[in-house]
C-alpha positions as CSV (number, residue, x, y, z in Angstrom):
1,M,22.4,-44.4,42.4
2,S,25.6,-43.4,44.6
3,A,27.0,-40.2,44.4
4,T,29.9,-38.9,41.5
5,V,32.0,-36.4,41.6
6,D,31.2,-35.1,38.4
7,G,27.5,-34.6,38.9
8,P,25.2,-31.6,39.8
9,I,24.4,-30.4,43.4
10,G,20.5,-30.7,43.4
11,L,18.7,-28.3,45.1
12,F,14.9,-27.3,45.3
13,D,12.4,-25.2,46.8
14,S,8.8,-24.0,46.2
15,G,10.0,-21.3,44.1
16,V,12.2,-19.0,43.8
17,G,13.4,-19.0,47.5
18,G,16.0,-21.3,47.1
19,L,17.8,-19.2,44.3
20,T,19.1,-17.4,47.2
21,V,21.1,-20.3,48.2
22,A,21.5,-21.5,44.6
23,R,23.3,-18.0,44.1
24,A,25.7,-18.6,47.1
25,L,26.3,-22.3,46.0
26,A,27.2,-20.7,42.7
27,D,29.4,-18.2,43.9
28,R,31.6,-20.5,47.1
29,L,32.1,-23.5,44.5
30,P,32.3,-21.9,41.0
31,G,33.5,-25.5,39.8
32,E,29.7,-27.0,40.3
33,R,27.1,-27.7,37.8
34,L,24.1,-27.0,40.0
35,L,20.0,-28.6,39.1
36,Y,17.5,-26.7,40.3
37,F,13.8,-27.2,41.0
38,G,11.2,-24.6,41.8
39,D,8.0,-26.5,42.6
40,T,5.9,-23.7,41.7
41,A,2.8,-25.4,41.2
42,H,2.5,-26.1,45.1
43,L,3.5,-22.9,46.5
44,P,4.4,-21.7,49.0
45,Y,5.0,-24.9,51.1
46,G,4.3,-22.7,54.7
47,D,0.5,-23.5,53.9
48,K,0.9,-27.2,53.3
49,S,1.0,-30.1,55.6
50,P,3.7,-32.4,56.4
51,E,2.1,-34.8,54.9
52,A,2.4,-32.9,51.2
53,I,5.5,-31.0,52.3
54,R,7.2,-34.6,52.8
55,G,5.8,-36.1,49.7
56,Y,6.6,-33.2,47.3
57,S,10.2,-33.2,49.1
58,L,10.8,-37.0,48.5
59,A,9.4,-36.6,44.5
60,I,11.4,-33.6,43.8
61,A,14.7,-34.8,45.7
62,Q,14.2,-38.7,44.0
63,H,13.8,-36.9,40.4
64,L,16.8,-34.6,40.6
65,V,19.0,-37.9,41.8
66,D,17.9,-40.1,39.1
67,L,18.9,-37.0,37.3
68,G,22.4,-37.4,38.1
69,A,22.5,-35.2,41.4
70,K,25.7,-36.0,43.1
71,A,24.1,-34.1,46.4
72,I,20.6,-32.9,47.9
73,V,20.2,-28.9,49.4
74,V,16.7,-28.7,50.9
75,A,16.9,-24.9,49.9
76,C,13.5,-24.4,51.7
77,N,13.0,-24.2,55.4
78,S,9.4,-25.3,55.8
79,A,10.9,-28.4,53.9
80,S,13.6,-28.6,56.0
81,S,11.6,-28.6,59.1
82,V,9.7,-31.3,58.2
83,A,11.0,-33.8,55.5
84,Y,14.4,-33.8,56.1
85,D,15.4,-37.2,57.9
86,A,12.8,-38.8,55.4
87,L,14.9,-37.4,52.7
88,V,18.1,-38.7,54.5
89,N,16.5,-42.0,54.6
90,A,15.0,-42.7,51.5
91,L,18.1,-40.9,49.6
92,S,21.5,-42.8,48.3
93,V,23.4,-39.3,48.2
94,P,23.9,-37.0,50.7
95,V,21.4,-34.5,52.0
96,F,22.1,-30.5,53.8
97,N,19.2,-29.1,55.1
98,V,18.6,-25.1,55.8
99,I,18.3,-25.1,59.4
100,D,21.3,-27.1,61.2
101,P,24.0,-24.8,59.8
102,V,22.1,-21.6,60.9
103,V,21.5,-23.0,64.3
104,A,25.2,-24.0,64.4
105,E,26.4,-20.1,63.8
106,V,23.9,-18.7,66.0
107,A,25.3,-21.0,68.8
108,R,28.8,-19.9,67.4
109,L,28.6,-15.9,67.6
110,G,26.5,-16.6,71.3
111,V,23.5,-13.9,70.2
112,Q,21.7,-14.3,73.2
113,R,18.0,-13.1,72.2
114,V,17.2,-14.3,69.0
115,G,14.4,-13.6,66.7
116,I,12.7,-15.7,64.2
117,W,11.0,-15.1,60.7
118,G,9.5,-17.5,59.2
119,T,6.5,-19.9,57.1
120,K,3.8,-21.1,59.1
121,A,5.0,-25.0,58.6
122,T,8.4,-23.9,59.6
123,I,7.4,-21.7,62.7
124,K,4.3,-24.5,64.1
125,S,7.3,-27.6,63.6
126,G,9.5,-26.1,66.4
127,V,12.2,-26.5,64.8
128,F,14.6,-23.6,65.3
129,P,13.5,-23.3,69.3
130,A,14.4,-26.9,69.7
131,K,17.7,-27.3,68.2
132,L,19.1,-23.7,69.7
133,A,18.0,-25.1,73.2
134,A,19.7,-28.0,72.5
135,Q,22.7,-26.1,70.7
136,A,22.4,-22.6,72.1
137,P,20.7,-23.0,75.6
138,D,21.7,-19.8,77.3
139,A,19.4,-17.9,74.1
140,A,16.2,-16.6,74.3
141,V,14.4,-17.6,71.4
142,R,11.1,-15.4,70.2
143,A,9.9,-17.0,66.9
144,W,7.1,-15.6,64.5
145,A,5.1,-16.7,61.2
146,T,5.6,-14.3,58.2
147,P,3.7,-16.2,55.6
148,L,2.7,-13.1,53.6
149,L,6.5,-12.4,52.4
150,V,6.4,-15.4,50.3
151,P,3.6,-14.9,47.8
152,V,4.5,-11.0,47.8
153,I,8.2,-12.1,47.1
154,E,7.3,-14.5,44.1
155,E,5.1,-11.7,42.9
156,N,8.4,-10.4,42.1
157,I,7.3,-7.5,44.4
158,L,10.6,-6.7,45.6
159,Q,10.3,-3.2,46.1
160,G,7.6,0.0,46.6
161,P,4.9,0.7,49.4
162,I,3.3,-3.2,49.4
163,L,6.2,-4.9,50.4
164,D,6.7,-2.1,52.6
165,A,3.8,-2.3,54.3
166,V,3.7,-6.4,55.0
167,I,7.1,-5.7,56.6
168,D,6.4,-3.1,58.9
169,G,3.6,-5.0,59.8
170,Y,5.4,-8.0,60.6
171,A,7.9,-6.1,62.4
172,R,6.3,-4.4,64.9
173,P,6.1,-7.6,67.2
174,T,9.8,-8.2,66.9
175,E,11.0,-4.7,67.5
176,A,15.4,-4.2,68.1
177,E,15.0,-4.0,71.3
178,D,13.7,-7.4,71.7
179,V,16.2,-8.8,69.8
180,D,20.1,-9.1,69.5
181,A,19.9,-10.9,65.9
182,L,17.0,-12.1,63.5
183,V,16.9,-15.5,61.8
184,L,15.2,-15.0,57.7
185,A,14.2,-18.7,58.5
186,C,12.8,-18.7,55.1
187,T,15.1,-18.9,52.2
188,H,12.9,-16.2,50.2
189,Y,13.3,-13.4,53.1
190,P,17.4,-12.9,52.0
191,I,15.7,-11.3,48.7
192,V,14.1,-8.3,50.5
193,A,16.9,-8.2,53.3
194,A,17.8,-5.3,52.9
195,Q,14.5,-3.5,53.7
196,I,14.2,-6.2,56.7
197,G,17.5,-4.8,57.7
198,Q,16.5,-1.0,57.6
199,R,12.8,-1.8,59.1
200,M,14.5,-3.7,61.7
201,G,17.5,-1.5,62.6
202,R,21.4,-1.6,62.6
203,D,21.5,-3.1,66.2
204,V,19.7,-6.1,64.9
205,A,22.0,-8.5,63.0
206,L,20.4,-10.2,60.0
207,L,21.4,-14.3,59.9
208,S,20.8,-15.2,56.3
209,T,20.6,-18.5,55.2
210,P,22.2,-18.5,51.6
211,Q,25.7,-17.9,52.7
212,I,25.9,-19.7,56.0
213,V,24.3,-22.8,54.0
214,A,27.0,-22.5,50.8
215,E,29.9,-22.6,53.5
216,H,28.8,-25.8,55.2
217,V,28.3,-27.3,51.8
218,A,31.2,-26.8,50.5
219,L,33.2,-27.9,53.5
220,A,31.2,-30.8,54.0
221,L,31.4,-31.9,50.0
222,E,35.4,-31.5,50.1
223,A,35.1,-34.2,53.4
224,Q,33.4,-36.6,51.4
225,G,35.3,-36.4,48.3
226,L,32.6,-34.9,46.3
227,L,34.3,-31.7,45.1
228,R,34.2,-31.3,41.9
229,V,37.9,-31.3,40.6
230,A,38.0,-31.0,36.8
231,A,39.4,-27.9,35.4
232,G,37.7,-25.5,32.9
233,P,33.8,-24.4,32.4
234,V,31.2,-26.6,33.6
235,D,27.9,-27.7,31.6
236,S,25.4,-24.5,32.1
237,H,23.7,-25.1,35.7
238,Q,20.0,-26.0,34.6
239,F,16.7,-24.6,36.4
240,M,13.5,-26.4,36.4
241,V,9.7,-25.5,37.4
242,S,6.5,-27.8,38.5
243,D,4.4,-24.9,36.4
244,Y,6.1,-21.4,34.8
245,T,5.6,-18.1,36.0
246,P,6.8,-15.1,34.3
247,A,7.8,-13.8,38.0
248,F,10.1,-16.8,38.6
249,E,12.0,-16.5,35.3
250,A,12.3,-12.9,35.5
251,I,14.1,-13.2,39.2
252,A,16.2,-15.7,38.3
253,Q,17.5,-14.1,35.5
254,Q,18.2,-11.3,38.3
255,F,20.2,-13.7,40.4
256,F,22.0,-15.8,37.2
257,G,21.9,-13.6,34.2
258,E,19.9,-14.0,30.8
259,A,21.9,-17.3,30.0
260,I,19.4,-19.2,32.5
261,A,18.3,-22.6,31.4
262,L,14.7,-22.4,32.4
263,R,12.3,-25.7,31.6
264,E,8.6,-26.9,32.7
265,D,8.9,-30.3,34.1
266,H,5.8,-31.5,34.9
267,L,7.0,-34.0,37.7
268,W,3.0,-34.8,38.8
269,G,1.4,-35.1,35.3
């Protein structure tokens, strides 16, 4: 199925994290309709094998294309790290990851000391240091796996002592004097960016994925003639999950308001 201008933009993540990218895309491209899939039945992806993540990603992305998606945004760093090439080869529509735009931004800014927080899968893949070595060879890069943040956020624990303790435990090896900028290399993390920023201090710039990716996708779709040109309101955004959780619905409503259309889609039966 080839891409059509009036089709929705498809996005997927293991859970609520990709909603940060979806919200940024909705703000940057208000004329576009979004089709979001949260694979809550298999979260967190960061603890899964590369083979499993690729399998989930291919099935979800093809499902979104079958539903009419004109482009796929892999709104998950773990999936972007290990499944992006497989998706590009398998799909007939443009595919965007959440890593390349952020690496390009680090290189553009000329950051000298870069810290990276991500899931186990993202950090183990080595994709950020490898890409930064190619595009920003003078940057010193340090990466840490911070896996407890995802389940805490998925439980809608977005403030308070539990979240503070997790952030504080991870912040100790990434003290402000060691990095100039911290890449939040998981789309869940921007949900608690304010708390992370408070712990890291004002001298550390947080590079948050959503707005960077949204700008990249907007420019790429425009270049490919795939931006929606119709005037007036579009159909409501659609949100699907592979396993319903009240926390997902609550967080989605915080991002998009009370009128979200959430349905359970048992892609795996």
